[in-house]
C-alpha positions as CSV (number, residue, x, y, z in Angstrom):
1,M,-99.1,-115.1,31.5
2,A,-102.8,-115.0,32.3
3,V,-104.9,-116.8,29.7
4,L,-108.6,-116.8,29.9
5,G,-110.5,-120.1,30.5
6,E,-108.7,-123.1,29.0
7,K,-111.8,-125.3,28.9
8,K,-112.2,-126.9,25.5
9,Y,-115.4,-126.1,23.7
10,G,-116.7,-124.7,20.4
11,I,-117.1,-121.1,19.4
12,H,-120.8,-121.0,19.9
13,D,-121.5,-123.7,22.5
14,G,-120.2,-125.2,25.7
15,P,-120.2,-124.2,29.3
16,I,-119.4,-120.8,30.6
17,V,-116.3,-120.9,32.6
18,D,-115.7,-118.4,35.4
19,T,-112.2,-117.2,35.9
20,E,-110.6,-114.5,38.0
21,R,-111.1,-112.1,35.2
22,G,-114.7,-113.1,34.6
23,S,-116.4,-115.3,32.0
24,P,-114.5,-115.9,28.8
25,V,-117.8,-116.3,27.0
26,G,-120.4,-113.5,26.5
27,E,-122.8,-111.7,24.3
28,K,-122.2,-108.3,22.7
29,N,-124.9,-106.6,20.6
30,G,-126.4,-109.9,19.8
31,V,-123.2,-111.6,18.8
32,Y,-121.7,-114.3,21.0
33,Y,-118.0,-114.2,21.6
34,D,-115.6,-116.7,23.3
35,D,-112.4,-115.3,24.9
36,T,-110.9,-118.7,25.7
37,G,-107.2,-118.7,25.0
38,A,-107.1,-114.9,24.8
39,V,-104.3,-113.1,26.6
40,A,-104.9,-109.8,28.4
41,S,-102.3,-107.1,27.6
42,E,-101.3,-106.5,31.2
43,S,-100.3,-110.2,31.4
44,F,-97.1,-109.6,29.4
45,A,-95.5,-107.6,32.2
46,Y,-96.3,-110.1,35.0
47,G,-93.4,-111.8,36.8
48,D,-89.7,-111.2,37.3
49,S,-88.4,-112.9,34.1
50,T,-86.2,-110.9,31.7
51,T,-89.0,-111.0,29.1
52,A,-91.5,-109.5,31.6
53,K,-89.0,-106.7,32.5
54,I,-88.5,-105.9,28.8
55,H,-92.3,-105.7,28.4
56,R,-92.6,-103.4,31.4
57,F,-90.0,-101.2,30.0
58,A,-91.7,-101.1,26.5
59,G,-95.0,-100.4,28.2
60,R,-93.7,-97.1,29.6
61,F,-93.5,-95.9,26.0
62,N,-96.9,-97.3,24.9
63,I,-95.2,-99.9,22.6
64,E,-97.5,-102.7,21.6
65,Q,-96.5,-105.8,23.5
66,R,-98.8,-108.3,21.9
67,G,-97.5,-110.7,19.4
68,I,-99.3,-113.8,18.2
69,E,-101.4,-114.1,21.3
70,R,-105.2,-113.9,20.8
71,V,-106.8,-110.5,21.5
72,P,-109.6,-110.6,24.2
73,E,-112.9,-109.0,23.3
74,S,-112.5,-106.3,26.0
75,E,-109.4,-105.0,24.1
76,R,-111.0,-104.9,20.7
77,T,-111.9,-101.3,20.8
78,D,-111.0,-100.2,17.3
79,R,-114.4,-99.4,15.8
80,N,-113.2,-97.2,13.0
81,L,-113.6,-99.4,9.9
82,H,-112.5,-96.7,7.6
83,K,-109.0,-97.1,9.1
84,I,-108.8,-100.5,7.4
85,G,-109.3,-98.8,4.1
86,T,-106.7,-96.0,4.7
87,M,-104.2,-98.7,6.0
88,W,-104.2,-100.4,2.5
89,L,-104.6,-97.1,0.7
90,A,-101.3,-95.8,2.1
91,A,-99.5,-99.1,1.6
92,N,-100.3,-99.1,-2.1
93,M,-100.2,-95.3,-2.9
94,V,-96.5,-95.7,-3.5
95,V,-93.8,-95.7,-6.1
96,S,-93.6,-99.5,-6.1
97,S,-97.1,-99.7,-7.5
98,F,-96.3,-97.1,-10.1
99,A,-93.3,-99.3,-11.1
100,I,-95.6,-102.3,-11.6
101,G,-97.7,-100.4,-14.2
102,A,-94.6,-99.2,-15.9
103,L,-93.6,-102.8,-16.7
104,A,-96.3,-103.1,-19.4
105,V,-94.5,-101.4,-22.3
106,P,-90.7,-101.8,-22.0
107,I,-90.8,-105.3,-20.6
108,F,-94.0,-106.9,-22.0
109,Y,-94.5,-104.7,-25.1
110,L,-98.2,-104.3,-24.5
111,G,-100.5,-101.6,-25.9
112,F,-102.1,-99.0,-23.7
113,V,-105.7,-100.3,-23.7
114,D,-104.9,-104.0,-23.2
115,A,-102.5,-103.1,-20.4
116,L,-105.1,-100.8,-18.8
117,L,-107.7,-103.5,-18.8
118,T,-105.3,-106.1,-17.4
119,I,-104.5,-103.8,-14.5
120,F,-108.1,-103.2,-13.7
121,F,-109.5,-106.8,-13.8
122,I,-106.4,-108.6,-12.5
123,N,-106.2,-106.3,-9.5
124,I,-109.8,-107.0,-8.6
125,L,-109.0,-110.7,-8.8
126,G,-105.8,-110.3,-6.8
127,I,-107.3,-108.4,-3.8
128,F,-110.3,-110.6,-3.2
129,P,-108.3,-113.0,-0.9
130,V,-106.9,-110.0,1.0
131,C,-110.4,-108.7,1.6
132,F,-111.8,-112.1,2.5
133,F,-109.1,-112.9,5.1
134,S,-109.4,-109.4,6.6
135,T,-112.8,-110.4,7.9
136,F,-111.2,-113.2,10.0
137,G,-109.4,-110.7,12.3
138,P,-112.6,-109.3,14.1
139,R,-114.1,-112.8,14.1
140,F,-111.3,-114.6,15.9
141,G,-108.8,-111.9,17.2
142,L,-105.9,-113.9,15.7
143,R,-103.1,-112.9,13.4
144,Q,-103.1,-114.3,9.9
145,M,-100.2,-116.7,10.5
146,V,-101.8,-118.1,13.6
147,L,-105.1,-118.5,11.7
148,S,-103.1,-120.5,9.1
149,R,-102.7,-123.2,11.7
150,Y,-106.3,-124.2,10.9
151,F,-105.3,-124.8,7.3
152,Y,-101.7,-126.1,7.6
153,G,-101.7,-127.5,11.2
154,Y,-99.5,-126.4,14.1
155,Y,-96.3,-127.7,12.5
156,G,-97.1,-127.3,8.8
157,V,-97.7,-123.6,9.3
158,K,-94.0,-123.1,10.0
159,L,-93.3,-123.7,6.3
160,I,-95.8,-121.0,5.4
161,A,-94.2,-118.7,8.0
162,F,-90.8,-119.3,6.4
163,F,-92.0,-118.2,3.0
164,N,-93.8,-115.2,4.5
165,V,-90.5,-114.2,6.2
166,L,-88.7,-114.4,2.9
167,A,-91.5,-112.3,1.3
168,C,-91.5,-109.6,4.0
169,V,-87.8,-109.2,4.2
170,G,-87.2,-109.6,0.5
171,W,-89.8,-107.1,-0.7
172,S,-88.7,-104.7,2.0
173,S,-85.2,-104.8,0.6
174,V,-86.5,-104.3,-3.0
175,N,-88.7,-101.4,-2.0
176,V,-86.1,-99.6,0.1
177,I,-83.6,-99.9,-2.8
178,V,-86.2,-98.2,-5.0
179,G,-86.6,-95.4,-2.5
180,A,-82.9,-94.9,-2.1
181,Q,-82.6,-94.8,-5.9
182,I,-85.1,-91.9,-6.0
183,L,-83.2,-90.0,-3.3
184,N,-80.0,-90.5,-5.3
185,A,-81.7,-89.3,-8.5
186,I,-82.5,-86.0,-6.6
187,N,-79.0,-85.6,-5.2
188,S,-76.2,-87.8,-6.3
189,N,-74.3,-86.9,-3.1
190,V,-76.8,-89.0,-1.2
191,P,-75.3,-92.6,-1.4
192,G,-77.5,-95.6,-1.7
193,W,-76.7,-96.9,1.8
194,A,-77.7,-93.5,3.3
195,G,-81.0,-93.5,1.6
196,I,-81.7,-97.1,2.7
197,I,-80.9,-96.3,6.3
198,I,-83.1,-93.2,6.3
199,I,-86.1,-95.0,5.0
200,A,-85.5,-98.1,7.1
201,A,-85.1,-96.1,10.3
202,A,-88.3,-94.3,9.7
203,T,-90.2,-97.5,9.0
204,F,-88.8,-99.1,12.1
205,F,-89.9,-96.2,14.3
206,V,-93.5,-96.5,13.0
207,T,-93.7,-100.3,13.3
208,L,-91.9,-100.4,16.7
209,F,-94.9,-98.9,18.4
210,G,-97.3,-101.4,16.8
211,Y,-100.8,-101.6,15.5
212,K,-102.2,-98.2,16.6
213,V,-99.3,-96.2,15.4
214,V,-99.1,-98.1,12.1
215,H,-102.8,-97.4,11.5
216,A,-102.3,-93.8,12.5
217,Y,-99.4,-93.2,10.2
218,E,-101.1,-94.9,7.2
219,F,-104.2,-92.9,7.9
220,W,-102.4,-89.7,6.8
221,S,-99.4,-90.7,4.8
222,W,-101.3,-91.5,1.6
223,I,-102.5,-87.9,1.2
224,P,-99.2,-86.2,0.2
225,C,-98.3,-89.2,-2.0
226,F,-101.6,-88.9,-3.8
227,I,-101.1,-85.2,-4.3
228,V,-97.7,-85.8,-5.8
229,F,-99.0,-88.5,-8.1
230,L,-101.6,-86.0,-9.3
231,I,-98.8,-83.5,-10.0
232,V,-97.0,-86.2,-11.9
233,L,-100.2,-86.8,-13.9
234,G,-100.7,-83.1,-14.6
235,E,-97.0,-82.6,-15.7
236,F,-97.1,-85.6,-17.9
237,V,-100.4,-84.5,-19.6
238,H,-99.0,-81.0,-20.0
239,S,-95.9,-82.4,-21.7
240,G,-98.0,-84.0,-24.5
241,Q,-95.8,-87.1,-24.6
242,F,-98.5,-89.7,-24.0
243,S,-98.7,-92.3,-26.8
244,N,-101.7,-94.5,-27.3
245,I,-99.8,-97.6,-28.2
246,P,-102.1,-99.9,-30.3
247,M,-103.0,-103.3,-28.9
248,G,-101.2,-106.3,-30.2
249,V,-102.8,-109.4,-31.6
250,G,-102.0,-113.1,-31.9
251,E,-100.0,-115.5,-29.7
252,S,-97.3,-113.0,-28.7
253,E,-100.0,-110.7,-27.4
254,A,-101.7,-113.5,-25.4
255,G,-98.4,-114.5,-23.8
256,A,-97.5,-110.9,-23.0
257,V,-100.9,-110.2,-21.4
258,L,-100.6,-113.3,-19.2
259,S,-97.1,-112.5,-18.0
260,F,-98.0,-108.9,-17.2
261,A,-101.1,-110.1,-15.4
262,A,-98.9,-112.4,-13.3
263,S,-96.9,-109.4,-12.2
264,V,-100.0,-107.4,-11.4
265,F,-101.7,-110.3,-9.6
266,G,-98.6,-111.1,-7.5
267,F,-98.3,-107.5,-6.2
268,A,-102.0,-107.2,-5.4
269,T,-102.4,-110.5,-3.7
270,G,-99.1,-110.2,-1.8
271,W,-101.0,-108.8,1.2
272,T,-103.0,-111.9,1.7
273,S,-100.6,-113.5,4.2
274,Y,-100.9,-110.3,6.4
275,A,-104.6,-109.6,6.0
276,A,-106.0,-110.4,9.5
277,D,-103.1,-108.7,11.3
278,Y,-104.7,-105.3,10.7
279,T,-108.2,-106.1,11.9
280,V,-107.6,-108.1,15.1
281,Y,-108.5,-105.2,17.3
282,Q,-111.9,-104.8,15.6
283,P,-114.8,-106.0,17.8
284,T,-116.3,-109.4,17.1
285,N,-119.6,-107.8,16.0
286,S,-117.9,-105.8,13.2
287,S,-119.8,-106.3,10.0
288,K,-117.9,-108.7,7.7
289,T,-119.4,-107.0,4.7
290,K,-118.1,-103.6,5.8
291,V,-114.7,-104.9,6.6
292,F,-114.5,-106.6,3.2
293,L,-115.7,-103.5,1.3
294,W,-113.4,-101.1,3.2
295,T,-110.4,-103.4,2.5
296,F,-111.5,-103.6,-1.2
297,A,-111.8,-99.8,-1.5
298,G,-108.5,-99.2,0.2
299,L,-106.7,-101.6,-2.2
300,I,-108.4,-101.2,-5.6
301,F,-108.1,-97.4,-5.8
302,P,-104.4,-96.9,-5.2
303,L,-103.4,-100.0,-7.1
304,C,-105.3,-99.0,-10.2
305,F,-104.5,-95.3,-10.0
306,T,-100.7,-95.7,-9.6
307,E,-100.3,-98.6,-11.9
308,M,-102.3,-96.9,-14.7
309,L,-100.3,-93.7,-14.1
310,G,-97.1,-95.7,-14.4
311,L,-98.4,-97.3,-17.6
312,A,-99.4,-93.9,-19.1
313,V,-96.0,-92.3,-18.3
314,V,-93.9,-95.1,-19.7
315,T,-95.8,-94.9,-23.1
316,A,-93.6,-91.9,-23.8
317,S,-90.6,-94.2,-24.0
318,V,-91.8,-95.3,-27.5
319,N,-91.1,-91.9,-29.0
320,N,-88.7,-90.3,-26.5
321,P,-85.3,-92.0,-26.1
322,T,-84.7,-89.9,-22.9
323,V,-87.7,-91.5,-21.2
324,A,-86.6,-95.0,-22.4
325,E,-83.1,-94.4,-21.0
326,G,-84.5,-93.1,-17.7
327,Y,-86.6,-96.2,-17.3
328,D,-83.6,-98.4,-18.1
329,T,-81.7,-96.7,-15.3
330,N,-84.3,-96.9,-12.6
331,I,-87.9,-95.7,-11.9
332,G,-86.5,-92.7,-9.9
333,V,-84.8,-91.3,-13.0
334,L,-88.1,-91.7,-15.0
335,L,-90.0,-89.8,-12.3
336,A,-87.3,-87.1,-12.1
337,Y,-87.6,-86.6,-15.8
338,V,-91.4,-86.0,-15.6
339,L,-91.0,-83.6,-12.6
340,A,-87.9,-81.8,-13.9
341,P,-89.8,-78.7,-15.3
342,L,-90.9,-78.0,-11.7
343,G,-87.3,-77.4,-10.5
344,R,-86.8,-77.5,-6.8
345,F,-90.5,-78.2,-6.1
346,G,-90.2,-81.2,-8.4
347,Q,-87.3,-82.5,-6.3
348,F,-89.4,-82.0,-3.2
349,C,-92.1,-84.1,-4.8
350,L,-89.6,-86.8,-5.5
351,V,-88.6,-86.8,-1.8
352,I,-92.2,-87.4,-0.9
353,L,-92.4,-90.4,-3.3
354,A,-89.2,-91.8,-1.9
355,L,-90.6,-91.6,1.6
356,S,-93.8,-93.4,0.4
357,I,-91.7,-96.5,0.7
358,I,-92.2,-96.2,4.5
359,G,-95.9,-96.8,4.1
360,N,-95.2,-99.6,1.7
361,N,-92.8,-101.4,4.1
362,C,-94.8,-100.9,7.3
363,P,-97.0,-103.9,6.7
364,N,-94.0,-106.0,5.8
365,I,-92.0,-105.2,8.9
366,Y,-94.9,-105.2,11.3
367,S,-96.2,-108.6,10.1
368,V,-92.9,-110.4,9.7
369,T,-92.7,-110.5,13.5
370,F,-95.7,-112.8,13.7
371,S,-94.3,-115.2,11.2
372,L,-91.1,-115.4,13.2
373,Q,-93.0,-116.0,16.4
374,V,-94.9,-119.0,15.1
375,M,-91.7,-120.7,14.0
376,S,-91.0,-122.2,17.4
377,R,-91.7,-121.8,21.1
378,W,-88.5,-119.9,21.8
379,T,-89.1,-117.4,19.0
380,A,-92.6,-116.8,20.4
381,V,-91.1,-115.7,23.7
382,I,-89.1,-113.0,22.1
383,P,-91.2,-109.8,22.1
384,R,-92.7,-108.5,18.9
385,F,-90.8,-105.2,19.0
386,I,-87.4,-106.9,19.2
387,W,-88.2,-109.0,16.1
388,T,-89.1,-105.7,14.4
389,F,-85.6,-104.5,15.1
390,I,-84.0,-107.7,13.9
391,G,-86.1,-107.8,10.7
392,T,-85.1,-104.2,10.0
393,V,-81.4,-105.0,10.4
394,I,-81.6,-108.0,8.2
395,Y,-83.3,-106.3,5.3
396,C,-80.9,-103.4,5.5
397,A,-78.0,-105.9,5.4
398,I,-79.5,-107.3,2.2
399,A,-80.4,-104.0,0.6
400,I,-77.2,-102.1,1.1
401,P,-75.0,-104.4,-0.9
402,G,-77.9,-105.2,-3.2
403,Y,-78.2,-101.5,-4.2
404,S,-75.0,-101.7,-6.2
405,H,-74.5,-105.3,-7.0
406,F,-77.7,-107.4,-7.3
407,A,-80.9,-105.3,-7.1
408,S,-82.3,-106.8,-10.3
409,V,-81.3,-110.3,-9.2
410,L,-83.1,-109.8,-5.9
411,E,-86.2,-108.6,-7.6
412,D,-86.2,-111.5,-10.0
413,F,-85.8,-113.9,-7.1
414,M,-88.8,-112.3,-5.2
415,L,-90.9,-112.6,-8.3
416,L,-89.9,-116.3,-8.6
417,I,-91.0,-117.2,-5.1
418,G,-94.2,-115.2,-5.3
419,Y,-96.2,-118.1,-6.5
420,W,-96.4,-119.5,-3.0
421,L,-99.3,-117.0,-2.3
422,A,-101.5,-118.8,-4.9
423,I,-100.7,-122.1,-3.2
424,Y,-101.5,-120.6,0.2
425,E,-104.8,-119.3,-1.1
426,G,-105.7,-122.6,-2.8
427,I,-105.3,-124.6,0.3
428,A,-106.8,-122.1,2.8
429,L,-109.9,-121.4,0.7
430,T,-110.5,-125.1,0.1
431,E,-110.3,-125.8,3.8
432,H,-112.6,-122.9,4.7
433,F,-115.4,-123.6,2.2
434,F,-115.3,-127.4,1.8
435,F,-114.1,-128.7,5.1
436,K,-114.8,-126.0,7.7
437,R,-117.9,-125.0,5.7
438,G,-117.6,-121.4,6.8
439,F,-116.9,-119.6,10.1
440,P,-118.9,-121.9,12.4
441,G,-116.5,-124.7,11.6
442,Y,-113.6,-123.2,13.5
443,D,-113.0,-124.2,17.1
444,I,-111.2,-121.1,18.4
445,T,-110.2,-122.8,21.6
446,I,-107.7,-125.1,20.0
447,Y,-105.5,-122.6,18.2
448,R,-102.5,-123.6,20.3
449,D,-103.3,-127.3,20.6
450,A,-101.2,-129.3,18.0
451,S,-103.1,-132.5,18.9
452,R,-106.4,-131.0,17.9
453,L,-105.5,-128.9,14.9
454,P,-105.2,-130.5,11.4
455,P,-102.1,-132.7,11.2
456,G,-100.9,-130.6,8.2
457,I,-99.8,-133.6,6.1
458,A,-102.4,-132.9,3.4
459,A,-101.5,-129.2,3.3
460,I,-97.8,-130.0,2.9
461,V,-98.4,-132.5,0.1
462,A,-100.7,-130.1,-1.6
463,F,-98.1,-127.4,-1.2
464,C,-95.7,-129.5,-3.1
465,F,-98.3,-130.1,-5.9
466,G,-98.8,-126.4,-6.0
467,I,-95.1,-125.8,-6.5
468,M,-95.3,-128.3,-9.4
469,G,-98.1,-126.3,-11.0
470,A,-96.2,-123.0,-10.5
471,V,-93.0,-124.5,-12.1
472,M,-94.9,-125.9,-15.1
473,G,-96.7,-122.6,-15.8
474,M,-94.2,-119.9,-14.9
475,A,-92.5,-117.6,-17.4
476,Q,-89.7,-115.8,-15.5
477,V,-86.3,-114.4,-16.3
478,W,-84.6,-117.4,-14.8
479,F,-86.9,-120.2,-16.0
480,I,-89.8,-120.8,-18.4
481,G,-92.0,-123.8,-17.5
482,P,-93.1,-126.4,-20.1
483,I,-96.7,-125.2,-20.1
484,G,-95.7,-121.5,-20.0
485,R,-93.5,-122.1,-23.0
486,L,-96.4,-123.3,-25.1
487,I,-98.2,-119.9,-24.7
488,G,-97.2,-117.0,-26.8
489,T,-93.8,-116.7,-28.6
490,G,-90.3,-116.3,-27.4
491,Y,-90.6,-115.7,-23.7
492,G,-93.9,-117.7,-23.3
493,G,-96.8,-116.7,-21.1
494,D,-97.0,-116.9,-17.4
495,I,-99.9,-119.0,-16.0
496,G,-97.9,-120.1,-12.9
497,F,-100.4,-118.5,-10.5
498,P,-103.6,-120.2,-11.7
499,L,-101.8,-123.5,-12.1
500,A,-100.3,-123.3,-8.6
501,F,-103.8,-122.5,-7.2
502,A,-105.5,-125.3,-9.1
503,F,-102.9,-127.9,-8.4
504,S,-102.8,-127.1,-4.7
505,A,-106.6,-126.8,-4.2
506,I,-107.5,-130.0,-6.1
507,S,-104.7,-132.1,-4.4
508,Y,-105.6,-130.7,-1.0
509,G,-109.3,-131.6,-1.5
510,V,-108.3,-135.2,-2.1
511,M,-105.6,-135.5,0.5
512,R,-107.5,-133.7,3.2
513,T,-110.5,-136.0,2.8
514,L,-108.2,-139.0,3.4
515,E,-106.4,-137.2,6.3
516,K,-109.7,-136.4,8.1
517,R,-110.9,-140.0,7.6
518,Y,-107.7,-141.3,9.2
519,F,-106.9,-138.7,11.9
520,K,-110.5,-137.6,12.6
521,R,-109.4,-134.0,12.8
């Protein structure tokens, strides 16, 4: 595999090394770039190994062959920044986001206004890390999990990759079950396993071809979903069943708001561990501000719109037992009730919403491959598109029995492990701002050099402290932490995310200072 200049030097300085492909260092529109360690796309098909033959075969069909290898500047030709926005717009203009908003009333017993404000402000807070790490893709041409080596070290990042694999596969299973439930609500003759296979196969087809096809699909797929959600809004307004539930007061209200906020935050910030994966083909000179803002716009609109719509629709459950019963069954039955007056057209709209899960799962299944590749040297050799197939098979194997037997248990488990994202953010942001002191502090030439990356000891210790904070502050179905129990009444209040962030960030700051002093890196 041809790798550009292996000479070790920083991102802005050092000698220019001539290679057979030319200099790995250059200037483009006033911005210096360094291609050291980047891998040209044609290199994947070199040689007579089995892997090279598989890559050559995949290349005939324009399947993306690149995995965790760094993208050279010459191949970063995606200048359409608005595609970053539509990527996240499609991934969140989905029924899963609608379901998050619908939690507010039947699960947390919130009023309309307090739940509405929680959705708005907590989503802004949750998506900031996604927007920030999206700017790393154009700057370095590395996937998010590979970039995480600069925070967790070459070996420590494997723990993060493991949690990310759990998140990708687990949420793909939860999402595809929701889509299958909607298809079953339309036609009871469509069994759950069939709906799961239909949605999973379509998702696999999109993600198989890689970055360009994922972006192309997401560029358009949000439009029919948005139209259908507007129809849902219109039908619900026409029904006159909206109820402006008054805001609660006191300790129980505080606990309920915090717990609902945890659900909203976890969904919004869940894309953080994928963020740079969808900007690596943007040129180095792409504006960080524009990348940030396009990501922000692509996330905040669909999250707020769908969650607020879900909240509004579920307020009808207070005065309408049919709506309450529909929600208790599954979110598909609730949507079917709203669209029932439209007859066959309403069923067609439900099919569109069920297929929106494809857009929701594309980032999960595309990005899970990079987490699997950073786990070890042998997993890195296996082509990205093969891992895409393996990941699809695994989440189908979980979802099909889960549809009938443990769908709620699976969702509760995914919510329980979701706190790892706050820990990830606490450590990564602390390293970036206090130790790297911004982008100039990264030596991009060492991303594959375990001996020069951070040892990762401080990050692992801080991760354990973050888990402690999450356990103490969480308020979940399976467990309520000692601090979470002190908030509100009955079921407590969930402050697992802020405690996980604070515990990990503070402990990392202390441990990393000692680590750098001892290891000098």
